[in-house]
N, C-alpha and C positions, 0 to 999 in steps of 0.2 A: 658593524659589533657580531662579536664571535657568539654563536648559540649555544646555549647551557650544554646541551647535547655534546656538540662538536669542542668545546672544551673540555669537556669531561673525557671524551674516548681518544681523542687525536685527529685519527687517519680514520679512512673507511675502514681500512683491512687489518689495521692494527691496535695497537691500543693497550691498557689494562683489565683483567678479566672482566668480564660482565657481575655490572654490581645493581642488581634488586634492589639494595638498601637505597645505593643512590638516585633511582630513576624513582623510588617513593617518598626520598626526600623533595625530588623536584618539581612532584605533585604536591604534594603536601607546601613548598613554597610560591606555588604557582609560576614558578621558571619553565615550567613544562609548556610549551608549543603543540596545542591538538590542531591535527589535519583530519577533515574528511572529506574524501572521496567521491563524489555523487552528490549534489546542493537539491537533491527533489523532497516528496514528502517525507522522506527520514533524514536525511542529511542536514537540511535548514532548519529543524528544530530540534536536533544534535548539538548545532552548531550552537543556538541559540543557548539551548542547556548549557553547555561549556562557557561560554560568555557570561550568561548568570552568575554562576559560581567562582566569577573570575579569573579564566583560564584566556589569553588568546588567541583566537581560531583562524586557520587559514583555509580556506572551503576550496576545492577543485573542481568543476566542472568542463566535461567537452564541449558544452553549447555557448560561445562565445557571447549569444546574446541574452543569455543567462544573467552570466557573470558580471558583463557592462550593469543590466541593471540592478543587479547585487551591490555592485562598486558604486552606482548612483545612490541608492538608499531607499529603493522597489523594490517591494516583497511578490511576490507571485503565487505566494500562498494566502487563502483568506484566513485563516486561523493565526496567520504574523503579523501584524502591519508593521506598514512600511515604515512609520515611524521609529517603530523601534529597529530595524536593518542600519535606517541614516543612523539615529544615536552610534550605533555599535561601530560603523564604518564611519562616522566622523571622530570617536575615541581609539581609533587605530584598535581596535577590542577585534575586530573581524573586517577580514578582505579575501575577495575571489580572484580566483586567476585560472587560466587555461595550462599557464608552465607549469608542467610537472618536477621541476628541479626547486620551486618553490618549497616541495615537501621537506627536502633535505635540512632545514629548521627544523624540522617539529619532533617531538618527542615521541607520538604516538601518531600515527595514524590510522585512523576509522574508515572501513569501504563500506561504503551506501548507494551502489551498483543495484538495476534491473537482474532480476533471475528467472527471465519467462520462460514460456514453452513454445518450440517450436508446433509446426502444423502436425506433426505427429503424434505429441506429447509427453514430448521427451524436453527434456532440460535443455537449455540451451546457455552456456556457460561462458557465452564469449565476451560476455561483459566482466567477468569475475576472472577471467583467462588474463584477458588484456593491460588488465588492473592491474593483474600480481604481475607482470610481463614489465608492466610498466615501473612499478617498483622498484622493482629489482634494477633496475638501471638507477636508480637513486639512492636504494638503500644505506643506512649509515648503520655502523654498531650501536648496539644500546638502543633500537630505537623498536616498538612496541607496533604490531601490527594485527588488527583486529578485524573478524570480517564478521559484519552486521546482517547482509544481504540472506534471507532465506535460502535453505539449502537440502541437499540430502545428507543424511551422517557419512565421514566422510572427506568431505570437501575440505576443509581445512585441513586437515592433516593431508592427505593424498594429491591435491589439487595444488593448492595456492602455495604451503608449503616447500614443495620441492620446486616452483613456480621462482620462487622468492631467492631460495638457494643455489640459483643460475648466477646471482651476483655476486658467489662466491664466500658468502657468510653462510654460516649453521644455525638454525634455530636450535634455541636454549641456551646455546655456547656466543653467539654473539648478537641475536637480536631474540627479541619475544613473539610469540604469535599464538593466538585467542579466539574463540569465536563467542559472540554475543547476541542472539537475535536482537531484533528490532520488534517494536509490539506497538507501534504507534496505530492509533484509531484516530485519524483525522473528523474532527467536530466534536470529540466529546470533554464536556466539560468538568466530568467530575474523576479524572485521571488527566495527569500528564505526563511528557518522557521525565520529569524530574520524581512522580509518583508513582510509577509504575515501575513494579522490582523488575532489576537488570537479572537475568539470568548470564552467567558468565562461566566457558569453558576454556582450559589452557591447556596448549602443545605440551606441556609437561608440568613442573611445579614453580621455578622459576616466572615462567607467563603468566600462569595462574596469579600470583600475589602481583605481580605487576598489573594485569590487566583489573583487578580485584580493586588495587589502589587508585584507577585510575579512574571508572565507575561511580568508587565509594566518594572520590570527590563533588560529585554532581546529581548524583542520584540518590535517593530518601532510603533505597535496601536495595542489595544485592544477592546475590543471590548462588555463591558459588557450587562448582560440580564438579566432577570426576575426572571430565577431559571432554576436548570437543565436541563429540561425539556425541554426547549426552544431551550437551545445549544444544546440537543441531536438531537433535530428533524433539527435544523439548516444545520448539516451537512447530516443527511438523505437527506432531498430535495436539496442540491446541486448534491445529487448520485442521486436519482430519477429523474430531471433535465436532465444530461447527459445520464443515461440508457434507458429513453422516446426516446430524442432526435437521438439517436443513433441507436436502432432500425427503427425507423421511416425513417432514410436514407437507413437500412441496407435491410430494405423491401423495399423501392423506390428503391436500386439496383438489386435486382433481378427482379424486376417488368418492369423495363429500358433494361434489360440485353435481355428479351423475346420481348421487341419493336426493339433492334438493335439501344439502344440509350446509347451513354456515359456519366454514372450517374457522373464521375468526374467532366468532362467539363459541365456537367447542375450546381451543385457546385457551380463550378468556375464562372459560367454566373448571377446565382443568388446571387453570393456574393460580386457581382458590386453595390448592393443596400445599400446604404450609415445607411439606417434607417430601422430598422421592422425586420432584419435577420441574426442571425450566422449559420455560416457554421457548418455543423458535418461532420463526411465522415466515408463512410462503411470501412470493414475490417474483418477479417475471424473471429473476433466472440472478447468477451469481456476478457481483464485481466486487473493485477492490483487487489487489494485485495481491492478494493473500490467498483468499480460499479457493477460489475458481484453478491457482495456478499449482501451489505448494504442495498439497497433497500425492499429486499423479510423480511428484521430484522422489517421493516414499515409493511410489506403486512402479516406477523406474528401477530405482534402487531393489528393489524387492527380487527382480527380474535374476538381479546375478547372484542369487540364492536361492535359485530355482522355488520361487514362492510366488503365488499372487496372490493381491492384494485384492478381494473380490468385492468386500465391503465399500472400499473407494471408489473401485471402475464404477462399482451399480452407482454410487452416489455421483458420478461426472456424469454419467450417461442423464440420469434422471436430471439434474439442476443445465443441464445444458443442451436440454427438449424444452425447458420452460419456455422460452420466446418464443417457438416454434406452436407452443399449445394459449400464449398471451394471443396471437395473429388468431390464428382457427376460433378462437374466443372472441374474437374480435369482427370476424368476417362471419360468425353466428349473428351479433349483434345489427352487423348490416344489413344482414339479409332478412331478418324482424322487419323492416325499411323498406325492403325492395332495393336496397342498394347494391350493388357489387364493390368490393374491393379495387377492384382495376377500376383507374378514374376517379374515385374519392378523395374527400381533401382530409387529412389525418394532422392534427396536432396533438403532438407530444408534452406531456409535461415533464420536465423534470431530463437533462442528461447526468446528471452527477452521477456513482452505482449509488449512494444513498442518501437520503434529505440532508439538509444545510452545509453541505460543503460544496468544494469547486473542482472535487478530484472524478475524473471521469474514466479512469484506468479500468479497464476490461468491465465496462460498465455495460448491462443488458440492453439499456436506451439506444447505444450506438448499432446493437442488432437488429434491433427492433426497427431502426429506421431505414438500416439497412435492408429489412427482408420486405418493409412495407412497400419500398421502392420497386424492388425487383419485382412486386407482384401486380405494379404497375399505379400503385395510388401515388398521389401529390402532398407529400411531407412536409410542414415545418415541426419548430420545437421552442418552447421558449425555458429558460432555464434562467433567474435572477442572480444565479453566483456564475455561468458559463458565457459569458456574451457571444462567445463564435468558438466552432470546434477548432482547435489546435492540431497539428499532423499527430499522427501515430503510428508506432511500428508498422504496424498493420491496417490502419481506417485513417480516411483523410475526408471528410463529409463534404467540407467548405461550406459551411451551413456558419448562417446566423441567429441569434434568439430575435424571435418578434414580442414584439412587447404586447402587451394583452389589455384587450380594450372587449366591450359587450357586442360588438361591431361585429369585431374581430372573432369570437366566442362562437356569435353565432353562422359563421360564413363556412364553417366546418364541419364535416359529415357526421364527422367522431374527436372527443378528445379521450386522447391516450393517455393516463397518470402512472407515469412510469417510477418516478420518484416522487414521494410524498413531504416536499420541502412547507416547514411553516411558516410560511411566508406566503402562501399560496392562500387564495378568501374562496375558498371550498363551496358554501352556500353559491357567494355569487358564480361562481362558473358552472355551478349545476344548473342556477338559472339561466345563466344565457346559454350555456351548448345545447344544441340538439340531440346530441346522442355522447355517454362516459362511459369508455370501458377503466372500471378503477381494479387496479394490481395489487395496489396496498392499503385499500381497505379505509382510503383517507375520508371517504363520503357519508363514513358511517353515521357521523353526529348530523347531517344534513334532513331536515325533517319538511323539506319538499321536493321535490323531482325525484323521488325516488325508481319510476317507470322509466326515466331513462337510463338511470344507469344501472350497468352490466359490468357483475365483480368477474375478475379474469386471473 
């Protein structure tokens, strides 16, 4: 059966003039098929959202194992149940593939691929570029291509669009291009993909209208802006704001520790002010795909305009140094028991980058484990949501989560609380552990055993 897109446009190179009205009609009638490139923590929730809005979704991913699991109705993300994926696959509303030719059937293609940093803290655009190059080989007239990956201002116009135009088609004349930053926050219950407002910026007026119509069909609120660059900058600003404020509270934590003042009590007291203050909390380092990475995309871009972003760079230095600070605090705690870190048995509680999720992207726990091992410690971990450590781009711990028991806890010289999952019974952990280094204030309500708890 010929797709609505092909039926309208005729062929890849020819056909009638680009019609936003026809595109919008296909969106409203749900004849348009949505394609999503990258089925990770951004792409899969987005696929679920469009399926819930009545669209058929084709997901493309380079990982054949992931594709096979999804087509078998198995989810790999905690907050998206396998029962839902199984239902969508059975009803032929969702399918996954490794074959990019399947995207020729789609009226809209949303790019949700990684945008990591290189070791020199420069943008690694290889995933975005390779995706755009792949799409150019299969691009059809009338299609909308939206980049959702967080990136520096100018990427959509200066990198993605020229690569797509290598197809021989021209943006705004033959196809639409837009940018709409993902705003996923895994584990959050008060907001979902459907209810988080969607910022949308188009390459031109036609692209903005097409992209806005697509997102209005599935998201409760859209926020159209004047350009792709404004949309790109909005996501960077969100993450710079958080990065700088987290660095501030992390620096205060280190200072207040020396002054023998509890930073957590200070934050709690300051939070009673009903205006002019928003609480941020210290931790063992930054995690997740956004905050540790995205601000440096702007830092890199700023150099092209002969500016240094001192706030961002200083914040990055402070936050990047937090794992080292935690290790030093752990060593101090062990020293008080006349125990060296070299040869000590350490149990890390929590591998995920934040509580109650299974997401370990950029998790400080990974770096903490590697640093402990480098210093000669014998390290294990427990995480109820991460049974084994997957291979990552720069890490491959090859470890499995150890089941908790009273005897097991007592066998470690130190328990390091790196992620404050709510599933943990902290009074029980405090009761049975010899020593605890708490980076999350998770043990604040434990009434006994205070003498063996060290804050970090």
